[in-house]
Every structure is written in structure tokens, then in C-alpha cells.
LOFILO-572904 format. One record per atom (N, C-alpha, C): x, z, y. Coordinates in steps of 0.02 Angstrom, whole numbers. Atoms other than C-alpha are relative to their C-alpha. Example, Ala and Ser with C-alpha at 12.3 -4.5 7.8 and 13.67 -1.06 7.14 Angstrom:
residues 2
45_0_-59
615_390_-225
45_0_60
-42_-3_-59
684_357_-53
-39_37_55
//
This chain:
residues 424
17_50_50
-1741_-363_-1161
17_27_-70
-16_-17_70
-1745_-342_-1349
35_-60_-31
-37_53_35
-1626_-441_-1458
-49_-42_-40
47_42_37
-1717_-593_-1532
-1_19_-74
8_-27_68
-1785_-553_-1705
44_-36_-51
-42_34_49
-1685_-687_-1796
71_27_1
-68_-29_-6
-1521_-616_-1728
0_71_-28
5_-70_25
-1579_-437_-1764
-1_1_-76
3_2_74
-1621_-485_-1944
68_-19_-30
-65_22_26
-1453_-571_-1966
49_58_-3
-52_-52_-2
-1349_-420_-1915
-15_59_-46
14_-53_50
-1438_-307_-2042
-2_-30_-71
7_33_65
-1436_-435_-2184
67_1_-38
-64_-3_37
-1301_-397_-2316
27_-69_-16
-22_68_19
-1297_-582_-2363
34_-36_59
-32_31_-58
-1250_-631_-2185
73_20_5
-70_-22_-1
-1092_-527_-2200
40_-34_-56
-34_36_54
-1052_-612_-2366
17_-71_23
-9_68_-26
-1070_-779_-2276
56_0_53
-53_-4_-51
-958_-722_-2132
-19_-39_62
13_41_-59
-997_-867_-2017
-67_18_32
67_-17_-27
-1181_-820_-1999
3_61_45
-2_-62_-39
-1141_-646_-1939
47_-8_60
-45_13_-57
-994_-704_-1831
-38_-36_56
38_37_-50
-1110_-827_-1743
-50_44_36
50_-45_-30
-1242_-693_-1715
34_47_50
-35_-45_-45
-1116_-573_-1639
29_-36_61
-26_39_-57
-1037_-709_-1532
-56_-12_50
58_10_-45
-1212_-746_-1462
-14_65_38
15_-65_-32
-1239_-560_-1428
52_17_53
-51_-16_-50
-1072_-537_-1339
-11_-41_64
10_45_-57
-1116_-683_-1228
-65_15_38
67_-2_-30
-1302_-656_-1198
-29_70_6
31_-67_1
-1344_-474_-1238
49_50_-29
-55_-39_30
-1184_-373_-1261
-18_72_-18
22_-68_18
-1274_-206_-1263
-75_0_9
73_5_-3
-1456_-220_-1306
-31_31_-62
34_-32_55
-1588_-152_-1422
-24_-51_-51
26_41_55
-1629_-226_-1591
-55_40_-35
50_-34_41
-1783_-188_-1692
-20_-45_-58
18_40_58
-1775_-280_-1857
-56_33_-39
57_-25_38
-1924_-261_-1971
22_55_-48
-15_-54_46
-1925_-96_-2064
50_51_25
-51_-46_-28
-1797_-11_-1951
-25_32_64
8_-27_-67
-1806_109_-1805
42_-44_47
-41_39_-47
-1743_22_-1647
68_32_9
-67_-26_-13
-1557_39_-1611
36_-47_49
-42_39_-46
-1433_-18_-1479
56_-32_-40
-55_35_35
-1306_-147_-1538
58_-7_50
-59_-1_-44
-1135_-117_-1460
50_-51_-27
-38_56_28
-1039_-280_-1478
67_-11_34
-64_14_-35
-898_-277_-1350
51_54_-13
-57_-44_14
-728_-200_-1380
0_60_48
-4_-54_-50
-729_-99_-1218
-57_50_-8
58_-45_7
-903_-28_-1250
5_42_-63
-11_-39_61
-859_23_-1428
48_58_15
-47_-53_-18
-709_120_-1360
-33_53_43
35_-46_-46
-818_197_-1224
-43_50_-39
43_-44_40
-940_266_-1354
43_45_-44
-42_-39_46
-804_322_-1476
39_55_36
-39_-48_-40
-713_413_-1337
-40_64_13
43_-55_-22
-863_527_-1303
-36_33_-59
26_-29_63
-887_630_-1461
-56_50_10
54_-49_-10
-997_762_-1383
-65_-35_21
59_36_-24
-1113_635_-1303
-30_-44_-55
24_44_54
-1125_520_-1455
21_29_-67
-14_-35_63
-1138_614_-1619
-1_-46_-60
2_35_64
-1104_552_-1794
-57_24_-45
40_-29_54
-1213_671_-1891
-74_13_14
69_-19_-16
-1379_692_-1800
-51_-44_-35
42_45_40
-1455_539_-1884
46_-34_-51
-43_33_50
-1392_428_-2025
60_-34_35
-62_29_-29
-1211_374_-1991
6_-73_-20
1_69_22
-1247_210_-2080
-70_-27_12
66_30_-14
-1387_91_-2032
-44_4_-62
44_-12_57
-1535_131_-2141
-72_-16_20
70_17_-16
-1718_79_-2154
-40_64_10
44_-58_-11
-1860_194_-2103
-18_32_-67
19_-26_66
-1914_211_-2286
57_37_-33
-58_-32_33
-1740_249_-2350
17_66_35
-15_-62_-37
-1712_377_-2212
-48_56_-20
51_-50_18
-1874_465_-2256
17_28_-70
-14_-20_69
-1826_469_-2439
61_46_-5
-61_-42_0
-1651_538_-2407
-16_69_27
17_-66_-29
-1722_676_-2297
-41_42_-48
38_-37_51
-1845_723_-2434
46_28_-53
-47_-22_52
-1704_732_-2561
46_56_24
-55_-42_-25
-1583_825_-2447
-25_56_46
26_-56_-39
-1697_957_-2371
1_-11_74
4_15_-72
-1714_869_-2204
62_-34_28
-61_32_-25
-1535_806_-2186
-5_-76_-11
2_73_10
-1516_617_-2159
58_-26_-43
-61_22_35
-1356_614_-2266
0_19_-74
-9_-14_71
-1332_599_-2455
66_36_-12
-64_-36_4
-1152_657_-2429
15_28_69
-20_-28_-65
-1073_762_-2293
76_1_3
-73_7_-6
-896_699_-2267
19_3_73
-23_1_-70
-790_690_-2109
-40_-49_42
37_53_-36
-888_533_-2063
-67_26_27
66_-26_-20
-1052_630_-2053
4_63_43
-8_-64_-35
-979_779_-1959
14_-8_74
-20_-6_-70
-965_825_-1776
37_66_8
-35_-64_-11
-863_965_-1699
-50_57_6
-67_-20_21
-825_1103_-1733
17_-16_-74
-13_12_71
-846_1059_-1919
50_-57_-10
-42_59_11
-763_889_-1903
74_18_5
-71_-17_-11
-601_959_-1833
26_46_-55
-22_-49_51
-594_1104_-1957
10_-33_-68
-5_34_65
-624_993_-2109
56_-52_1
-52_51_-5
-506_857_-2047
70_33_-6
-64_-35_0
-367_984_-2021
23_17_-71
-14_-21_69
-378_1031_-2205
47_-49_-36
-41_49_37
-301_868_-2268
45_-42_46
-36_43_-47
-225_795_-2110
74_-4_-16
-72_-2_15
-50_849_-2161
20_-49_-55
-16_46_55
-60_742_-2318
7_-72_24
3_70_-21
-84_585_-2214
40_-16_63
-42_15_-59
39_602_-2069
63_-37_-23
-55_44_22
182_476_-2071
60_38_-29
-61_-33_26
324_603_-2095
-9_25_-71
11_-24_68
242_673_-2252
-11_-57_-48
10_58_43
196_501_-2318
66_-31_-22
-66_30_18
380_451_-2317
23_22_-69
-20_-25_66
403_558_-2472
-30_-43_-56
33_41_51
285_437_-2563
28_-71_-4
-20_71_-7
375_277_-2511
29_-28_-64
-32_30_58
484_254_-2665
-49_-6_-59
50_4_54
341_293_-2785
-49_-58_13
47_55_-15
224_172_-2695
35_-68_-12
-37_63_12
360_38_-2702
3_-16_-75
-1_9_73
374_65_-2890
-67_-29_-24
67_23_19
185_42_-2906
-9_-73_23
8_68_-27
189_-114_-2795
39_-50_-43
-41_45_42
330_-192_-2898
-36_-13_-66
37_7_63
227_-161_-3055
-56_-51_7
56_47_-10
80_-256_-2981
24_-71_14
-29_67_-11
190_-400_-2922
21_-29_-67
-18_23_68
259_-411_-3100
-63_-21_-38
62_15_35
81_-407_-3165
-29_-67_24
24_63_-28
33_-549_-3048
41_-58_-29
-44_53_27
184_-651_-3106
-18_-16_-72
15_9_71
130_-625_-3287
-63_-43_-10
60_43_5
-32_-721_-3249
18_-74_-3
-23_68_9
73_-880_-3250
-25_-50_52
14_48_-54
32_-956_-3082
-73_-7_20
72_3_-17
-156_-926_-3076
-29_69_-9
35_-64_11
-258_-769_-3047
-55_7_52
47_-19_-53
-401_-692_-2951
34_57_37
-41_-49_-34
-298_-601_-2822
-39_64_16
41_-60_-16
-442_-484_-2774
-5_44_-62
13_-42_59
-482_-427_-2951
63_21_-37
-59_-14_41
-310_-436_-3030
54_41_36
-53_-36_-37
-204_-360_-2890
-30_45_54
20_-36_-61
-292_-309_-2728
-45_60_-15
44_-57_15
-427_-198_-2807
39_57_-32
-31_-49_45
-305_-109_-2922
58_38_31
-61_-32_-28
-149_-72_-2820
-17_59_46
15_-59_-42
-222_38_-2680
-38_53_-39
37_-48_43
-337_117_-2810
50_46_-36
-49_-40_38
-186_172_-2913
37_49_47
-36_-44_-48
-97_240_-2758
-43_61_18
41_-57_-25
-243_346_-2694
-19_46_-58
18_-44_57
-292_409_-2868
59_45_-18
-59_-42_13
-113_470_-2892
5_55_54
-2_-49_-55
-121_556_-2721
-53_54_-12
54_-49_12
-289_638_-2766
16_42_-62
-13_-35_63
-233_681_-2942
-48_-20_-55
45_27_51
-354_574_-3043
43_-36_-53
-42_33_51
-279_519_-3211
-12_-76_-1
3_73_0
-242_333_-3229
-56_-26_-45
52_22_47
-363_320_-3376
-70_0_32
65_-3_-33
-507_360_-3256
-6_-49_59
3_47_-57
-462_227_-3126
-54_-53_-6
54_50_5
-580_93_-3197
-68_29_19
64_-33_-16
-723_218_-3182
-7_10_75
1_-11_-73
-677_260_-3001
-12_-67_37
10_66_-31
-669_73_-2958
-72_-21_-7
70_20_13
-838_40_-3037
-48_39_45
45_-41_-42
-921_186_-2947
6_-19_74
-10_20_-70
-843_134_-2780
-38_-65_14
32_65_-12
-906_-44_-2799
-76_6_-5
72_-11_3
-1079_18_-2850
-26_33_64
21_-35_-61
-1084_128_-2695
0_-48_59
-5_44_-59
-1021_3_-2564
-34_-68_-12
31_64_16
-1091_-149_-2655
-72_8_-22
67_-16_26
-1264_-74_-2676
-51_-56_12
46_56_-11
-1346_-233_-2608
22_-63_-37
-29_60_30
-1238_-352_-2710
-16_-3_-75
20_3_71
-1307_-411_-2879
58_2_-49
-58_-2_45
-1131_-429_-2951
30_70_-6
-34_-65_-3
-1082_-252_-2906
-46_60_-10
42_-60_2
-1234_-139_-2900
-25_15_-70
22_-22_67
-1317_-47_-3044
-60_-39_-26
62_32_22
-1477_-149_-3046
10_-72_-21
-10_71_14
-1403_-323_-3057
-46_-45_41
47_39_-41
-1530_-377_-2926
26_-6_71
-19_8_-70
-1505_-444_-2751
-46_42_43
39_-43_-44
-1560_-320_-2620
6_-29_70
-3_39_-61
-1607_-399_-2455
-1_42_64
-6_-40_-62
-1611_-253_-2335
67_37_-4
-64_-35_2
-1466_-139_-2292
-2_57_-50
2_-54_48
-1527_-16_-2421
-19_-24_-69
21_5_69
-1522_-38_-2605
-43_62_-10
41_-59_11
-1641_87_-2682
41_63_11
-34_-64_-12
-1593_260_-2621
14_35_-66
-9_-33_65
-1617_320_-2800
64_-26_-34
-60_29_33
-1481_200_-2861
63_27_32
-59_-26_-35
-1358_255_-2727
9_75_-17
-4_-71_17
-1400_437_-2762
28_10_-70
-25_-8_69
-1365_411_-2948
76_-12_-2
-73_11_-4
-1191_343_-2904
34_62_29
-27_-61_-31
-1159_493_-2790
2_57_-51
2_-54_50
-1213_610_-2930
55_-8_-53
-54_12_49
-1091_527_-3051
68_21_28
-62_-23_-33
-950_553_-2927
4_76_-1
-1_-73_-6
-1001_734_-2904
13_34_-68
-12_-28_67
-1007_770_-3091
74_-4_-17
-71_10_16
-833_699_-3108
44_49_39
-44_-41_-42
-757_792_-2961
-13_75_-7
14_-70_15
-844_954_-3007
48_26_-53
-46_-20_54
-741_958_-3166
72_5_26
-68_-2_-29
-582_918_-3067
8_64_42
-3_-60_-42
-623_1060_-2945
13_62_-43
-8_-59_44
-641_1187_-3087
72_2_-27
-68_3_28
-476_1128_-3162
52_21_53
-52_-14_-51
-380_1137_-2996
-5_71_26
3_-70_-20
-446_1309_-2956
37_43_-52
-35_-36_53
-379_1368_-3124
74_-18_-2
-69_24_5
-221_1261_-3120
18_-44_59
-15_42_-58
-177_1205_-2944
64_-41_-9
-60_43_4
-52_1061_-2928
16_-25_70
-18_28_-66
34_967_-2788
-38_-66_9
40_60_-12
-110_846_-2761
-58_16_48
53_-8_-49
-253_817_-2641
-60_37_-30
56_-35_33
-383_878_-2768
9_75_5
-13_-72_-5
-299_1049_-2765
-11_26_71
11_-18_-71
-303_1051_-2574
-75_9_13
73_-4_-12
-491_1017_-2575
-31_57_-41
29_-51_45
-531_1131_-2724
13_71_25
-19_-67_-21
-440_1279_-2648
0_10_75
0_-3_-73
-464_1239_-2464
-49_51_27
47_-47_-33
-545_1362_-2345
-13_-22_72
19_13_-70
-638_1337_-2182
-24_67_27
17_-66_-27
-649_1494_-2075
1_54_-54
-8_-52_51
-591_1596_-2224
-46_-7_-60
47_9_56
-729_1530_-2339
17_-65_-37
-10_63_36
-712_1401_-2480
-49_-53_26
44_54_-22
-787_1230_-2441
-67_5_-37
65_4_33
-973_1213_-2477
2_-54_-54
0_48_56
-1014_1116_-2636
-8_-72_25
13_68_-25
-1085_964_-2544
60_-25_40
-57_21_-42
-939_961_-2421
62_-15_-43
-58_12_44
-807_975_-2558
-9_-65_-38
13_62_38
-888_839_-2664
5_-61_45
-2_56_-47
-907_728_-2511
72_-17_20
-71_11_-18
-723_751_-2468
34_-42_-54
-28_39_55
-674_689_-2640
-26_-72_3
30_67_3
-795_543_-2629
29_-45_54
-28_44_-53
-730_480_-2461
72_-18_-16
-69_15_18
-550_495_-2522
3_-51_-57
-1_42_60
-592_410_-2687
-33_-68_9
32_65_-12
-688_265_-2609
34_-35_59
-31_30_-60
-632_229_-2430
76_0_-7
-72_-5_9
-457_279_-2488
32_-60_-32
-30_61_28
-435_114_-2579
-39_-62_18
41_61_-6
-581_-4_-2551
15_-40_63
-12_36_-63
-545_-46_-2369
69_-33_-1
-67_30_5
-360_-75_-2406
-2_-60_-47
8_57_47
-406_-185_-2555
-29_-61_36
33_55_-36
-520_-288_-2444
48_-34_49
-45_27_-50
-387_-308_-2311
55_-42_-33
-54_35_36
-252_-361_-2436
-27_-66_-28
26_63_29
-364_-488_-2524
-21_-48_55
18_43_-57
-430_-553_-2357
62_-32_32
-63_26_-29
-250_-574_-2296
26_-58_-41
-27_54_41
-197_-678_-2444
-46_-62_2
49_55_-9
-356_-783_-2430
17_-38_64
-16_33_-64
-313_-817_-2247
67_-37_-3
-65_33_6
-131_-858_-2290
-4_-63_-43
9_59_42
-186_-979_-2426
-32_-57_40
34_51_-42
-294_-1068_-2296
43_-20_61
-42_13_-59
-158_-1062_-2162
74_-2_-21
-68_2_28
4_-1120_-2246
55_9_52
-52_-8_-52
97_-1123_-2079
13_74_14
-9_-73_-10
67_-934_-2063
40_29_-59
-38_-22_59
131_-907_-2240
74_-19_8
-69_23_-10
286_-1010_-2199
38_44_50
-31_-45_-51
320_-901_-2045
22_66_-33
-16_-64_32
314_-743_-2152
57_-7_-49
-53_11_49
425_-817_-2287
68_-5_37
-62_11_-38
553_-867_-2155
22_64_36
-16_-59_-40
543_-701_-2063
-42_60_-21
38_-58_24
486_-545_-2158
-11_54_54
11_-48_-55
501_-448_-1994
-70_-8_30
69_10_-25
327_-520_-1957
-52_37_-42
49_-34_44
248_-415_-2096
-44_50_38
44_-45_-38
187_-278_-1975
-54_-38_39
49_41_-35
101_-416_-1875
-53_-26_-47
48_22_51
20_-483_-2034
-49_56_-15
42_-57_17
-45_-309_-2072
-54_11_53
49_-12_-54
-127_-283_-1902
-50_-57_5
46_57_-5
-198_-459_-1899
-49_-2_-58
47_2_56
-271_-444_-2073
-52_56_5
49_-55_-10
-352_-276_-2030
-53_-24_51
47_28_-50
-429_-360_-1875
-44_-53_-32
34_58_28
-475_-515_-1973
-56_20_-48
48_-20_52
-564_-428_-2117
-49_52_27
41_-57_-24
-629_-272_-2026
-46_25_-55
41_-18_59
-688_-195_-2191
-61_44_16
58_-42_-19
-799_-63_-2108
-37_-37_55
36_44_-47
-933_-165_-2020
-34_39_56
32_-39_-54
-1019_-26_-1923
1_74_-17
24_-69_6
-1049_157_-1894
-54_9_52
53_-16_-48
-1200_229_-1807
18_63_39
-7_-61_-41
-1198_356_-1666
-68_16_30
64_-22_-29
-1339_458_-1590
14_34_67
-10_-31_-67
-1350_501_-1404
-27_71_-1
22_-70_-1
-1358_690_-1381
-33_17_68
31_-10_-66
-1418_671_-1200
-12_-70_29
7_65_-33
-1476_532_-1084
69_-23_21
-68_25_-12
-1326_419_-1059
-3_-71_29
-5_68_-24
-1266_258_-981
66_-30_-25
-60_36_22
-1145_133_-1058
-7_-72_25
-1_69_-26
-1099_-32_-975
-63_-15_41
58_10_-44
-1241_-8_-851
-68_5_-35
64_-7_36
-1373_15_-988
-16_73_-9
21_-70_7
-1472_176_-987
-31_12_-68
30_-17_65
-1509_257_-1154
-24_72_2
31_-66_-1
-1613_409_-1194
30_44_-55
-20_-48_51
-1569_566_-1290
-35_-19_-66
29_17_65
-1595_531_-1476
6_-74_-18
-8_71_16
-1562_343_-1461
56_-10_-50
-47_16_54
-1467_265_-1605
40_-60_20
-44_56_-20
-1317_150_-1577
39_-25_-60
-40_31_53
-1233_29_-1696
65_-26_31
-65_24_-24
-1047_8_-1662
22_-57_-46
-15_57_42
-1009_-166_-1724
75_-18_5
-73_10_-1
-823_-170_-1767
21_-73_-7
-22_70_4
-812_-353_-1822
-10_-37_65
13_32_-65
-888_-403_-1656
54_20_50
-53_-23_-44
-765_-294_-1559
66_-34_-15
-63_31_20
-624_-373_-1658
2_-76_8
2_72_-16
-680_-549_-1611
-16_-9_75
20_3_-71
-709_-507_-1426
49_-44_39
-41_49_-36
-647_-654_-1324
34_30_61
-30_-32_-59
-611_-537_-1177
64_37_-18
-58_-40_21
-478_-447_-1280
49_-41_-43
-42_39_47
-415_-573_-1410
-4_-74_18
-2_72_-13
-359_-748_-1363
-12_-35_-67
12_39_61
-427_-873_-1490
-17_47_-59
12_-54_49
-509_-732_-1592
-16_-24_-70
18_25_66
-563_-845_-1735
59_-34_-35
-61_26_31
-383_-895_-1772
37_57_-32
-40_-50_34
-282_-798_-1900
73_-11_22
-66_9_-31
-116_-768_-1812
43_62_-12
-41_-58_18
18_-654_-1886
45_22_58
-41_-18_-58
111_-657_-1719
-42_24_59
44_-23_-54
-39_-596_-1618
26_65_29
-23_-61_-32
21_-470_-1491
-23_0_73
16_-61_37
-45_-354_-1429
-59_-13_-47
57_7_46
-172_-327_-1568
-37_66_-3
34_-65_-7
-281_-184_-1512
-68_0_-35
63_3_37
-412_-200_-1649
-32_70_-5
36_-63_7
-544_-66_-1676
-22_13_-73
21_-4_70
-552_-81_-1866
6_70_-29
-7_-68_25
-494_99_-1893
-41_50_41
35_-45_-45
-612_168_-1761
48_22_55
-38_-21_-59
-548_262_-1611
-19_72_16
17_-68_-22
-538_438_-1543
1_49_-58
-2_-55_48
-577_594_-1645
-13_-23_-71
19_23_67
-649_495_-1790
44_-58_-25
-45_54_23
-504_372_-1807
17_13_-73
-10_-5_73
-471_336_-1992
58_46_-18
-50_-49_21
-378_480_-2073
55_-33_-42
-48_31_46
-293_366_-2200
35_-61_27
-27_63_-26
-235_230_-2080
75_-9_-13
-73_7_9
-48_268_-2098
17_-15_-73
-10_14_71
-59_270_-2288
-18_-73_-15
22_70_11
-155_104_-2285
54_-49_24
-51_46_-27
-24_21_-2174
63_1_-44
-60_-6_41
117_87_-2282
-8_-36_-67
14_35_63
37_24_-2444
4_-76_10
0_72_-12
12_-147_-2367
71_-25_13
-68_21_-16
188_-157_-2296
42_-6_-63
-42_0_60
268_-113_-2462
-21_-57_-47
23_55_44
159_-235_-2561
24_-67_26
-22_66_-27
197_-379_-2442
76_-8_-5
-73_5_6
383_-339_-2442
19_-21_-71
-16_16_70
386_-346_-2632
-26_-69_-19
30_64_20
270_-496_-2647
35_-60_33
-31_57_-34
350_-608_-2514
71_-13_-23
-68_10_27
521_-580_-2592
-2_-48_-60
4_41_61
456_-675_-2744
-49_-59_4
53_52_-3
306_-781_-2692
25_-60_39
-25_60_-33
355_-960_-2651
-55_-41_32
56_37_-29
186_-1039_-2622
-66_29_-26
66_-23_23
1_-997_-2632
-53_-47_29
58_39_-25
-160_-1098_-2619
-62_24_-37
63_-20_33
-342_-1069_-2659
-10_-42_-62
15_34_63
-398_-1114_-2834
-74_10_-15
72_-14_5
-586_-1112_-2808
-22_30_66
28_-26_-63
-699_-1035_-2677
-1_76_0
4_-73_-5
-667_-854_-2626
-71_21_21
67_-26_-17
-823_-746_-2607
5_71_25
7_-68_-26
-864_-594_-2504
-58_35_-34
58_-36_25
-977_-457_-2566
-56_1_52
57_-7_-45
-1151_-438_-2492
-6_74_18
5_-69_-23
-1147_-279_-2389
4_1_75
0_-3_-73
-1182_-232_-2209
38_60_27
-38_-59_-22
-1082_-70_-2206
75_-8_-14
-70_12_18
-918_-90_-2301
1_-64_-42
5_65_31
-883_-268_-2352
67_-36_1
-62_40_3
-736_-375_-2409
-5_-49_-57
2_50_53
-689_-511_-2533
-12_32_-68
7_-24_69
-748_-489_-2712
36_-47_-49
-36_47_42
-657_-642_-2779
44_-45_43
-46_45_-36
-503_-736_-2715
43_-36_-52
-38_36_51
-449_-863_-2847
57_-40_32
-59_34_-30
-272_-928_-2812
43_-33_-54
-57_28_38
-135_-1040_-2882
62_16_39
-60_-21_-36
41_-985_-2842
63_-16_-40
-65_6_33
225_-1007_-2879
41_62_18
-40_-60_-11
337_-856_-2901
67_-7_-37
-61_-2_40
516_-826_-2953
15_73_-19
//
């Protein structure tokens, strides 16, 4: 059977992810009625929609059988795919980061920066991150009991942390935030370059390409500087890194910067703002955290599950395969739907409840297997420190208006979370 066209259209519609409920309902229907089936929304090649937690793990576990890089790693229309391939000499990717790579390249490129993101090396950053977090809590307090938590705190704090790790000067942070939002918010009229609402999963490829070019121009200059004057930062690691004795290719180096400079803060920002939104709507959960800060790790995992900032990645079958009893052919395209996996009733009791004491919490928001998120330990550490500093001073919080999510079907989170609060 093919997934009904209204459901297929919903799961590719950026506005359905902004709505939240629309896409949740569509995935709940799929888990129940067609947990692994083919969708063919208008304008797209057909693809399998993987909605259950167990099936997502099954695909992620088999990196040789299900490749990241053979076709677009992000759901894309037939027209957009054709255009990208024309621009990129046949490649389906505008960038070539870890996300678009398979082995042996994936492992070699990942190894280059892996040391920067392992817990024992991150500990050296703890006191500096705490200093940054305290600064943002002070900044929030200075708003006098009212602010937009997404714009005034959540967007800026992880941005400052990762830019310091990369080695981008603070004066360039607003530019990096704007470019990130233009890239991930390419379908959202408030965030993209055109100011227009885009109704498919692809804003104009030209617009996205222009954002990528701006990133590349910026990081090209940083590369030249770090080759001449290396420092103890991630930019120097990338600029001077070697794979098999050779410097990184231009596209690969630029892509490495771009993924660090975008995914390195945007997903954490979304999770933090989504967490406070959920706490404002669930005062009993806030009260639990105030009474017992030892629950903060539970808050972190639950908010990552709850928000699931990365909505999907695509995989391509490298041979005929079978998953959950469904036979797929070599070359078939699969959409791993992380928000669906994170609401799977078979794994999470009462999945639509925000519960900071949820245990176990085996969410798939960071992916799984070889492609598990490189920055996951840094993200958790940033969140832990911010919540420790904020809960020490925050006495109450409630919504002060209607929060809004961005329109995006790939990476999506809150764009506005207006709150009223009391702090000491």
C-alpha cells in the first residue's frame, strides 16, 4: 500500500511541523496503520517512511546497507535535486559534511575533531561555559520579568559557546545566527532571505546556495588566518587537518565549518527554548525541578525527546533489503522520522506527556550508531549548566503570549517563546 496522499503531503509540509499537532497526528496514524510504507507526495520521488523507534534503530545500525551520501541526505523535491546536481557536477549535496559521508570518509573525517567533543576534554570548558551561562541568566534578569526566551536567551547562549569553541569572534555571532536561521528556516517567511512562505520542503535552491556561499566566504578567510596563525580552537583543527596525509578538500573543509557553526548551536537552542515552553505549560514539572535540581539530567533528556530538533535524515539502500518484513530495492530512499520514533507508544509510556522523571528515556533525537551526533556531550553539558544557573534564581515562569515554531521539515524548533517570570 502507498501512504494516503493527505498524510504524505503533511509529513513533507514545513507548516505542519510549525503546527506540531498536525504532524504528530499524521505520524501517530502511520505508526498505527502503516509503520513502514511508501509515500509519494506530489513533486517528490517515492520514499519509505520509517516511523517506529525499533525500525529507525534497525536502519541506523546498518551503515553499509543504508548509506547517507548516495542520494540527498535531506528530503528534497525532484526539481531541487536536479538543480543541485547541475550546480554540483552530479553530486546531490550542496555541502559535504559528516552527515553526507559514508565510510571510509565518514570515519576519517569524524576522527579529525572527535577529540574536541569527548566528555573528558569538554570538562576543561566547564568553568568557562558556566561563566557564559551566568551572563545570560543575568541578561534575562535585566529584562525585568518579561522576555522572549527563544530570542533573548536560547538562541544566543549555545551560539556564544560554539563560536568560542570554533574561534569565531563575538562581533560576528549575529551574522552566524542570521545565516543559520536562513539556512534551516529556508521555508519560513520570518527567517528566510525572500520573506516569502515556501510550501514545499525546498525553498529555492538558489537562496540556500547563496547562504552556503556566504558561510564559505567567511570561513575561507578564517582558514587562511588559521593556517598562518594556528590557535587552540576548532577552526585551526579544520584548517590544518589532514586526511590520509592530505589537507581537507575545499568543499569538505567549508562543510565542516558550516555543520559546526549551525548544528553546533541551533539544535541546542531549540531544545532549551522548547523545554522552557513545556515547563511554562506544566507548572507541576517546574515545581519538581525547583524542589529537586537532581532532576535536571531528566529534564535534559525529556526536552531533547520532546523537541526532537532534527526531524529526519534520509538513507539510501545500497542493496535489496528487508526491514520489519518490508522488502525494499537497491536505490530506494528512506526517511527516518525521529519525532515519530520519539513518540512511539511501544517505547514511551504516555508519549505526549512532558515528564522530567521519564525513565528510561531512550530517545533517538541524536541519531544512533556511526552517525550519532558528534556534539551530543557538549549539548548536554551546555543545557545542564544553563539549567543549574537558571533554576537557582528562577522562581516562577508562565507564557506571556503564544509561542511559535518555525516552518521547517528538516531542522525545526521554536522561533518565539514569550514568557513572564520572577527571579531573584
